C-alpha positions as CSV (number, residue, x, y, z in Angstrom):
1,V,-15.3,-0.9,12.8
2,Y,-15.9,2.3,11.1
3,P,-12.6,1.9,9.0
4,R,-13.1,-1.7,8.2
5,R,-16.3,-0.9,7.0
6,M,-14.7,2.0,4.9
7,L,-12.4,0.1,3.4
8,N,-14.9,-2.7,2.1
9,I,-17.1,-0.1,0.7
10,A,-14.4,1.8,-1.0
11,L,-12.8,-1.4,-2.5
12,A,-16.3,-2.3,-4.0
13,M,-16.3,1.5,-5.2
14,L,-13.2,0.7,-7.0
15,D,-14.1,-2.5,-8.3
16,A,-17.5,-1.1,-9.7
17,Q,-15.6,1.9,-11.2
18,H,-13.2,-0.8,-13.1
19,A,-16.2,-2.8,-14.1
20,E,-18.1,0.2,-15.3
21,Q,-15.3,1.2,-17.3
22,A,-15.0,-2.3,-18.8
23,T,-18.5,-2.5,-19.5
24,T,-19.5,1.2,-20.1
25,S,-22.8,0.3,-18.2
26,P,-23.5,2.6,-15.2
27,K,-23.7,0.4,-11.9
28,S,-26.2,2.3,-9.7
29,D,-26.5,-0.4,-6.7
30,Q,-23.4,0.6,-4.8
31,P,-24.1,0.5,-1.1
32,A,-24.1,3.8,1.0
33,P,-21.7,4.1,3.8
34,D,-22.9,3.1,6.9
35,K,-22.9,6.0,9.5
36,T,-23.2,4.4,12.8
37,V,-21.1,6.9,14.6
38,S,-23.5,9.1,16.5
39,V,-23.5,12.9,15.7
40,K,-24.2,15.6,18.3
41,T,-23.7,18.8,16.1
42,A,-23.5,20.4,12.7
43,A,-19.7,21.0,13.3
44,D,-19.3,17.1,14.3
45,Q,-21.1,16.3,11.3
46,K,-19.0,18.4,9.2
47,K,-15.8,17.1,10.6
48,L,-17.1,13.6,10.2
49,D,-18.1,14.3,6.5
50,K,-14.3,15.5,5.8
51,T,-12.8,12.7,7.5
52,E,-15.0,10.2,5.7
53,S,-14.1,12.1,2.3
54,E,-10.5,12.2,3.2
55,H,-10.6,8.4,4.0
56,T,-12.2,7.4,0.9
57,T,-9.9,9.3,-1.1
58,F,-6.9,7.8,0.1
59,I,-8.7,4.0,-0.2
60,L,-9.3,5.0,-3.7
61,M,-5.8,6.0,-4.3
62,A,-4.5,2.9,-2.1
63,G,-6.8,0.7,-3.8
64,E,-5.4,1.5,-7.1
65,A,-2.0,0.8,-6.2
66,A,-3.1,-2.5,-4.3
67,K,-4.4,-3.5,-7.6
68,S,-1.1,-3.3,-9.4
69,S,0.6,-5.1,-6.1
70,R,-1.9,-7.9,-6.4
71,S,-1.8,-8.4,-10.3
72,Q,2.4,-8.2,-10.2
73,Y,3.3,-9.9,-7.1
74,G,0.0,-11.6,-5.4
75,V,-0.1,-9.5,-2.4
76,P,-3.8,-9.6,-1.2
77,E,-5.2,-5.8,-2.0
78,S,-7.0,-5.6,1.3
79,V,-3.6,-6.2,3.0
80,T,-1.9,-3.7,1.0
81,V,-4.6,-0.8,1.5
82,A,-4.5,-1.6,5.3
83,Q,-1.0,-1.7,5.8
84,A,-0.8,1.7,4.0
85,I,-3.5,3.0,6.4
86,L,-1.7,1.8,9.5
87,E,2.0,2.8,8.6
88,S,1.2,6.2,7.2
89,G,-1.7,7.3,9.5
90,W,-4.3,7.5,6.2
91,G,-1.3,9.4,4.4
92,K,-0.9,12.2,7.0
93,S,2.1,10.8,9.1
94,Q,5.3,13.1,9.2
95,L,7.2,10.4,7.8
96,T,4.9,9.8,4.9
97,T,4.5,13.4,4.1
98,V,8.3,14.0,3.8
99,T,9.0,10.7,2.3
100,K,6.3,9.6,0.3
101,N,6.9,6.0,2.7
102,H,3.6,4.6,3.1
103,F,4.7,1.3,4.4
104,G,7.8,2.0,7.2
105,M,10.1,0.5,4.9
106,K,13.7,0.8,6.5
107,C,16.9,1.0,4.9
108,F,19.7,-1.4,6.5
109,D,23.4,-0.1,6.7
110,Q,22.0,2.9,4.4
111,L,20.9,0.4,2.0
112,F,17.5,1.4,0.3
113,G,16.9,-0.9,-2.3
114,K,16.1,-0.6,-6.1
115,I,13.2,1.8,-5.9
116,A,13.8,4.2,-3.4
117,T,15.8,6.9,-4.0
118,S,17.7,7.7,-0.3
119,C,17.1,6.9,3.4
120,A,15.9,9.6,6.0
121,D,16.0,9.6,9.8
122,S,12.5,9.8,11.4
123,P,11.1,9.0,14.9
124,T,9.5,5.5,15.3
125,V,8.2,2.9,17.9
126,E,9.7,-0.2,18.3
127,C,8.6,-3.3,20.6
128,N,10.9,-5.9,22.0
129,P,9.6,-8.8,24.2
130,M,11.9,-8.0,26.9
131,F,11.8,-4.0,26.9
132,G,8.4,-3.6,25.8
133,C,7.4,-0.7,23.4
134,Y,9.7,2.3,23.2
135,G,10.7,5.3,21.1
136,T,13.8,5.4,18.8
137,T,14.8,6.6,15.8
138,A,15.7,4.6,12.5
139,A,16.5,5.1,8.7
140,F,13.6,5.1,6.4
141,R,13.3,4.9,2.3
142,V,12.6,7.8,0.7
143,Y,10.7,7.9,-2.5
144,K,10.2,9.8,-5.6
145,S,6.0,8.8,-5.7
146,V,3.5,7.3,-3.9
147,A,3.5,4.4,-6.6
148,D,7.0,4.0,-6.0
149,S,6.4,3.5,-2.1
150,F,3.6,0.9,-3.1
151,A,5.8,-1.0,-5.8
152,D,8.5,-1.4,-3.3
153,H,6.3,-2.7,-0.5
154,A,5.0,-5.5,-2.8
155,Q,8.4,-6.3,-4.4
156,Q,10.2,-6.7,-1.1
157,L,7.1,-9.0,0.4
158,H,7.4,-11.1,-3.0
159,E,11.1,-11.3,-3.4
160,S,12.3,-11.7,0.3
161,A,12.4,-15.3,1.2
162,R,11.3,-14.6,4.9
163,Y,8.0,-13.8,3.6
164,K,7.4,-16.5,1.3
165,P,5.1,-18.8,3.4
166,A,2.6,-15.9,3.4
167,F,2.1,-16.5,-0.4
168,K,0.6,-20.1,0.2
169,Y,-2.4,-17.6,1.5
170,T,-3.1,-15.0,-1.3
171,K,-6.6,-15.9,-1.0
172,D,-6.8,-15.5,2.9
173,A,-5.9,-11.6,3.7
174,D,-6.1,-12.8,7.2
175,Q,-3.8,-15.3,7.1
176,F,-1.7,-13.8,4.7
177,I,-0.8,-10.8,7.4
178,R,-0.2,-13.3,10.1
179,E,2.1,-15.0,8.1
180,V,4.0,-11.6,7.1
181,H,3.9,-10.4,10.7
182,K,5.4,-13.8,11.9
183,A,8.3,-13.3,9.7
184,G,9.1,-10.1,11.1
185,Y,7.4,-7.4,9.4
186,A,6.4,-5.2,12.4
187,T,7.7,-5.5,16.0
188,D,4.4,-4.4,17.3
189,P,2.9,-7.8,19.0
190,K,-0.6,-6.1,17.9
191,Y,0.2,-5.3,14.4
192,T,-1.9,-8.5,12.7
193,D,-4.9,-7.6,14.8
194,K,-4.6,-3.8,14.1
195,I,-4.4,-4.5,10.1
196,I,-7.2,-7.1,10.4
197,N,-9.3,-4.9,12.3
198,L,-9.2,-2.2,9.6
């Protein structure tokens, strides 16, 4: 519940910032984060505050890139942000810190597309109905910048024929990610639920 609330609040804050810049009239009616997590000590509170601050910073960064994905390709902003959170571990996964790959975008036959610069092997988990989930190594795309990772993600969703059914639901983020998952975006059978719950 906490990350979904933070996602909605941060996206609202980002929208408010853009509206404020457009109208030059300050907004003071932004909702404060709902802190429903019980805090037992001052150290716990400090850790919670730091985590919330890091998450808000990440969501604002991802939200800005997601707006571009939405305007250029029609990918719902909340889907882009939630996928970036899940796939990159809030931007802190080893894969993300080394490759700037925020979406687990893979190379196939060492092909990395038009935006990535190369491929790098990294540990991952794949799931298969017959064998369950298991650890393996795969080749992932490497980017010069975070912005390139977000652009490649949106472009692949938009240009790949297998994801075309999702674009019937650009105004329904939950159904959009269901269609993307159904088309084979991720092997985790719980992927859609994980994204929607963010």
